[in-house]
N, C-alpha and C positions, 0 to 999 in steps of 0.2 A: 523784593517786593513778595508778598504771599499774595494774588489776589486773589485768587478761589478762597482762601480760609476768609478771607475780607467779605464778603459777598454767601459765605456760607452764615459764618454768622449772621447776620444782618438777615436773612432769611429765618436763621431762629430766633432773632429778635421778635420778629413781624407773627411766626406764628404762636409764639410766646404770648405778644400782647392781644392777636386775633382768642387763644384762649382766655385771656382776664379780662374778653371785652364780655362775657358768658355772664360775669357778676353782675355791672349795668342791665344787661336785658333780663337776671331774672325779676333784678328791681321792678323794670319797666312791667315783669308778667304778674309781681305781686298786686301791682297799680293798675294795671289794667291798661297801658296806654298802649294803643296798640301804634300811632306815627313813630313811637321811639324802639317800638320791637322789631319793628319791620329797619327800622335805620339803623340799629345792631345788628337786626340777625343778617344781614345786607353786607355789611363794615365787615363782621367775622368773616364769613364765605368769600370773598373777595382777599381778607388778611392770610387769610387760612391757603389758598389757590397763592399768592406769590410769593409767602413765605417757602410753600412746598416745593413750587419749581426752582425758585431760588436754591436752597438743599440739595437737592436733585440735582441740577444741572452744575453744579459750582461743586461739588463737595470732590476737598482734598487731598491729595494721598501727603501731602507733606503739614503735619498741622501744628507747625511753631509759629507762634508770636512771638514777633519782636519788639521793638518799643513804639516805631513807628505806624505796625499795622494796626497798633494797642491807641494808637492817636484816629487815626483814621478809623477803624472799626466804631468808640466811642463816638466819633462827630455823628458819623452819618449815621448811626444806631437814633442818634436823640433826634435829628432831624426827618428819619422817616420814620418816628413813630409820634412826631409830631402830625406830621403829617397825615397818615395815618387816624390817629386819636380825633382829628377833627373830622374826618369823615361821615360822620353820625350826627354831629351840630349840622352840617349842613344839610343832610338827604333828611333830615326829621322837618325840618323848616326851620328851627329857631333861631338858628345863627346862620342866616339864609349866605350872609356874603361873604368869601371861602377868606380873606384877611382878615376879618373878625375870630372869624374860627380858628383861623388856624396859628395868629396871638392870643387868641383864651385858650387853648391846649397846650400851645408853649409856654406860656405862663405857670397852665399848669403843670403840666412837666420839669420843667425849673423852679418849680416850688417857689414861682412872684408873686402869683396870686393879683395881680394886677387885670381888670376887668375890665371888658368893653361894655356891658349890660345895662342897661339904665332900668332894666323891668325884672329882676331875676330871682322874683316872688313865681312869674307867670309859667318856667320853665317847668319840665314835668319832671318827676323823682330820678327816674331814668338815668336824665340830663344831670342834673346836680349830681346825683352817685356816683358818673364818668368822670364830670368834672373835679369832684375832691380826693375822686380816690389817684386821679394821676400826680395826686400831691403826694399820696403817699409811694405810690412807685417811684418816683423821680427825687425824694428826699434821703433816698439810701440808695439810686441808684440802678438803673434796670438793667444794665449789665455784671452788676453784683447779686442779684437777684439771680437772672444767667446761673451765674457762678456758684451760685449756691444749690441750687437745684438738677439740675441737670446731671448726666449718671456719670460718674468716676473716668471713664474709656472715653468722654469726649474731648470735645480740642483745646478747651481750656483746663484739664487738667492735668496739663505740662505747667515747668515752675516758670512757662514766662507770661502763664494770667497773670502774674503780678502787675505787668503793664497794664490792664487795664484796671485792675483797681486804682489805680498808682492816678492813670489818666480819668477815671471817674468818681473818684471820691476826694472831697475837696481838703484844702491846705495845702501849706507850704513842706512837711512832711509822712511819710502815710509810710508807714511797717506793719510788717503780719504782728495778727497777735498769736501763731501758734506757726510752726514749719508752712503749708500750706495755704496758697491765696485760697483754696476753694474751703478748707475750713475756717478761715479769717471768715470768709463771707456770711457760711453761715450760720456762725458767732453769732455775727454783726445781724444778722436778720431773726436769726432767734432775742434777741435785747430789743430789737427796735417793735420784733409785733407786740414782745411781753409787756414794754411800754404802751403802746398804741391801745390791748387790752384793758389797762389797768387804768388808763384814762377813758376809756369808754363807759368803765364800770360805777369811776364816779360821776361821769353826766350823767350815766342811764340813772342814776339815785338820787338826780335832784330834778331841777322843771324840767330838762329838754325831753322829750319823745325820743324813740327808740331808734328813729332815722335822722333825727337830729345830732343824736350822740355821735351814730356810726360817722355821719358826715364829716365833725365839729373833729374828731376823735384821728381822723386819717391826716385832717386838714394841718393840724397841730403836730402830728407826728413828723412830717415831712415838715413840715414849716413855711406852709405855703400860704394861707390865710384866706382861700375862696369862700365867702361866704351866703346864706341860702335866705337870709333876710336883708330888703333895702337899709336896713342901720345895722348891718351885721351883728356882732356880739349888744349890740347897746339895751334891744331886746328882752334879755334872757335874765336871770335872778344874780346878785351878791355874788352866791355862790357857787355859781355855771362860770363866772369870770374870773375868779377865786383860782378853779380848777386847771381852767384856762393859763392863766397865768404864769401859776406853778410847773405845769408842762411844755409849755413853751422855753420857759429859761433851762427843763430839765433836758427837753431835744438841741439846746444850745450846748450843750458841754461833750463833751469828749466820749465817744464810747470808750473808747479802750478804757478808760475810767470805771466803765460800769464793768467792764471782762473782770478789771481789776477787783475791785468786791465782792465780784461773785466768786474770786478766787482766795479773798478772805486776806489781799494785802493790802490793809487799812492807809499803810504809813507813804507810797506813794503818790496815793491818791489825794490824803486830807495836806499832803506839802506839794503838789502841781500845781506852781504859781500861775500857769493860764488859767487854772480857776480859779484862784484868789482875785485875781486882775478883772478877770471876768467880773466875778458876784460884786468884786467892792467897785465897779463902773457902775452896776444895774445898781448899789445901794446909793450912791454916790448922787445916780441923774432921778431915783425917783426920790431921793431927798427935798430933790433943789426944784424938779419941777411939784409937790408937793405943796411946799413955800409955795410958790409961782402963781398957782392956780387954787389957794381957798378963796381968795376972792368970787370968784367963779360959783364956788359950791356952800361956801358959809358951813363947811362942814369937815371934820380930821380925816374921818372914815371915806365919804365920796371921794376926796383928796385923794386920800392915800391908794384907794381902791384903781382910779382911773390913771394914775401917773403909773403905777405898777403895772397896769397893764398896757398899757402905751408902750413904757420902756421895754416890758419882756417882752411885747410883738413888732418893734423896729430892731433891738439888736440880735433879737433870735430870728431872726427877717421872715417872722410869721405874717405880720400885717393889720390881723384881725383888728379890730375897731370896738369899743366900749361907748366911744363918745366921739365926736369930731375936735380932732384934735386941733383940727384947722383954725378953731375959732380962739386957739388958747393963745398968751399970753406971745411974744414973742422969742423974750428967753427961752420959754418951754420948747418952743418949736424947735431953736436953734438947739438947743441940745437934742432931739430926735433926730434933727438931720442930721449932726455927726456920728450920733447915733449907728444910724445907715449906714455908713461906710467903715465900721468897724466890727458891725456880727458878730459867728458865736466863737465856739472855738476850734480849733481845727480837727478835724475828724466825725465831725457832726453834723444835723442834714441843716443847717444853718446855711446862712449867705456870708456877704458884706467880703471884707479884708481879713476879716479871722483877727484873733487877739494875740494867737500868738507872734502873725505876720508885726503888728506893731508894737509888739513888745520887742521884734529883732530889732525894727527900722528904727526907736527910743533909743535902745542899745547902744546902737552905731553908729548914730547921731554924738553919744558920749563918749565912745571909743574916739571916734572923729576931732572933738572938742579936747578931750584928753592928749591926743596927740600935737594938736594944734599949742596948746598952755607948753605940755614937753616932750617935741620932736624926738627924743631920743633915747622916751619909754616904751617899756616894748609889751601890750594888750591884747588880753584876746575879747568876745563875745560870748558869754553862756547863757541859757536857758538850759532851767528844770537840773543844774547842775553838771552840765552836761557843753564840752570845748563844741560852739558851733563852727564848724569850717569854714574857710572862705568860700570854696563857689556855692556855700546855702545860704550864703551873705549876699553873695554878689546874685543868685536867683533872687533872692527875696525883695531886693535893689533893683533887679530888671522888669520884675514885675510888677513894680507898683507904677517904676513909668510908665507902662504899658496899662495899668491900672487907668490910670489919672489920665493917658492921653486919650481914651478908650470913655473915658467921660463926657472929654472934652471934645474929640471928633463928635463924638452922637447927640450933646447936647446942639453941637452947633450943626449942623444935619437940619435936629429939628426946630431950629428958632424959626426956621423959615415960613411956621408957623405963624398964623398972628394971634400967642396967647402970651402968657407974663414970662416973666425972666425966670420967676417963682415955679410955675407951670414947668415950663421947658424942663432949667435946670431939676427941679426934685425928679421930675420924670425921668432925666437920663441916669442919675445915679441909684432910684429907684430901681429900674429895669436890669441897671448894670449888678446889682448888689443882693436882688431878685428881694427885695422886699413886701414892693406892690402900692400900695398908697403912697401918694406923693402932698404937696402939699396946693394948692390955687385950685385951678382945674381938677388935678388929679388927684385934689384930695378926696380921705377915706369914703367921703359921702356922697363924691361923682363920679371921678372911673375915665379911663381911658377916649372912650367914643369920641370922643373934640378931635381928636385928630386924624387925620388922612391916611389912606388907604398909602402912601407911600412912608407914612411917619413908622405908623403898625408896624410894617414889615423890618423898620428900622430899628424900633424896639422890640419888636422880636428877636434879632439879629443879637442887640444888645443882650438880653435873657439870655440865650444860649451863649453868649461867650463869659456872660458872668457864672453859668453854670458851671458852666468844665473849667472855670480859670484861665479863657483864654488861649494860650498854645495849645491844647490838642486842635480847635478851631486853626488854629492859623498853620500850623504843620499839614492840616487834612489836608487844606488851598494851595502849599506851595511846592510847585511842582517839583521840583528834587526829590521833595521826599515821594515821588511815586516811582523815579530812577530805581532801576532793579541792583545797584551798588548799596 
């Protein structure tokens, strides 16, 4: 166990967060928000000092990162990032309760978008920007960002850096786009930044102000969904809602496919079965919901726009709202609830189980049914034209079992709250899948302020488990992981 390397990497991450906090500090200076200026300045100084001490006192002689170091670094990095990131909210007094501030920050970094704020419009511009910017940082992964920008002779330039990439990037199969993991990280962030900038340009030429365009672009990119208005996106024009709908869907697509498009390798992109399955689920869901909610609006255009927006928001795990879908018919709400489980494509910034995992589980069921009917037959499971080995299938099955156990466990713990079944179950599913809004009192126009501090802490852990896909956190807190063997 390379403990020095673990502490050294965490120190680098805290330093990076201190540097990134300069951006919301600049926003606070632009709008001259004195309380926010002090809060960000104090946090930056504390983060840089703490990070500097961590890196100086634990500088390793051996910079190799093995799998277990990768899991531990990713787990504790996300916990410490959230702990440091919530400090400005507490110091400024805008979210004085530590549990609330930590919940809000974890929700930001994990791109969940669940909020405890009841009067978001009263917050300062600097805090609103930081709150949404955490989505952008957490969407692709903060450690992936470090791998992309730090010098080549640093710790993560070794071939072992892939352990960090695999631990932080979501999906059942993570591979390199190019031979070096560092170069893969650079490519991912270039594509990520380009798509964010493109969405910003489309929004700013609409009815959104410069500030609103920035926070919604970074929020969509990270598939996070923190709104800066009490009604989320309901008050903006149909044009802005359609732009965000399209980009929510785009950020739910595997980023490897965008890289293939840049290389003009169109055939593997347009023959990608996960992509077609993803769009198929979206089209069917939008069609059914549009028909189901038509009597509420008596207008096909509005029905199509709202159904498309909410389907895109839920399946991509962004969680923005154009209407209070809590008031929709039960059929539409049930479809949205099911979409919470599916999520986006592997290798995207979306949350959820992932379309590829759902496809593999379905194919595995097909294989078992076929085997029951024809015991002597030999069949294999294929995805994208490739045979999936038994270890991968076993891993997907085990993950699904853990995933369902986590949902049920979280639901049971928060069920001690005096809230409805619909509220607690949707809150558990929403937080674990990093969606944001649920149903009932956790709906899109309500929030999570109704929960106690204890339940907020449980839901914060659930968000982290969901974002890191369970295993990194389990391994980080498993005693044998820390042994020298």
